[in-house]
C-alpha positions in Angstrom: 15.7 -11.7 3.2 16.0 -12.1 -0.6 15.1 -9.5 -3.2 14.4 -8.7 -6.5 14.3 -5.5 -8.9 11.1 -4.9 -10.7 10.7 -2.8 -13.6 7.5 -1.2 -13.9 6.1 1.2 -16.8 4.6 4.3 -15.2 1.6 2.8 -16.5 2.3 -0.2 -15.0 3.3 1.2 -11.4 0.3 3.7 -11.3 -2.8 1.1 -12.1 -0.7 -1.3 -9.1 -1.0 2.0 -7.0 -4.4 2.5 -8.0 -5.8 -1.1 -7.0 -3.6 -1.0 -3.5 -5.5 2.4 -3.2 -8.6 0.6 -3.9 -8.0 -2.3 -1.4 -7.7 0.1 1.1 -10.4 2.0 0.8 -12.6 -1.3 0.8 -11.2 -2.1 4.0 -13.6 0.6 5.9 -16.1 -2.4 5.9 -14.3 -4.9 6.5 -14.2 -7.1 10.2 -12.6 -6.8 13.0 -11.1 -9.7 12.2 -10.0 -8.5 8.1 -8.4 -5.1 9.2 -6.2 -6.5 12.0 -4.9 -8.8 9.2 -5.0 -5.6 6.9 -3.0 -4.4 9.7 -0.2 -7.1 9.8 0.2 -7.1 6.1 0.6 -3.5 6.4 3.6 -3.7 8.8 5.3 -6.8 7.1 5.8 -6.0 3.8 2.4 -4.1 2.1 3.4 -0.7 3.7 7.0 -0.4 3.1 5.5 -1.4 -1.2 3.4 1.3 -0.9 6.3 3.5 0.4 8.4 2.5 -2.5 5.5 2.7 -5.3 4.5 6.6 -3.6 8.2 7.5 -3.2 8.6 11.0 -5.1 4.9 11.2 -6.5 2.4 13.5 -4.9 0.6 11.1 -3.6 3.5 9.9 -1.2 1.1 11.7 1.6 -1.7 9.2 0.8 0.4 6.2 2.5 1.3 8.6 5.2 -2.2 9.2 6.8 -2.9 5.4 6.4 0.0 5.2 8.4 -0.7 7.2 11.4 -3.9 6.1 11.4 -2.6 1.9 12.8 
């Protein structure tokens, strides 16, 4: 698996986290199929990205709460 390093400012990181959280919040009104697709994305990379972005921040618990719902 290839990996890349991306450097974000604190502001960019915060905006990206806000967008990801909005995405998860919107998913509560989605169809079962759409939620299954989101779960697949969370299990296949998106969840790990969120964890890495949250790591060391106070918001880290947000991802843990979502992960426990799966």
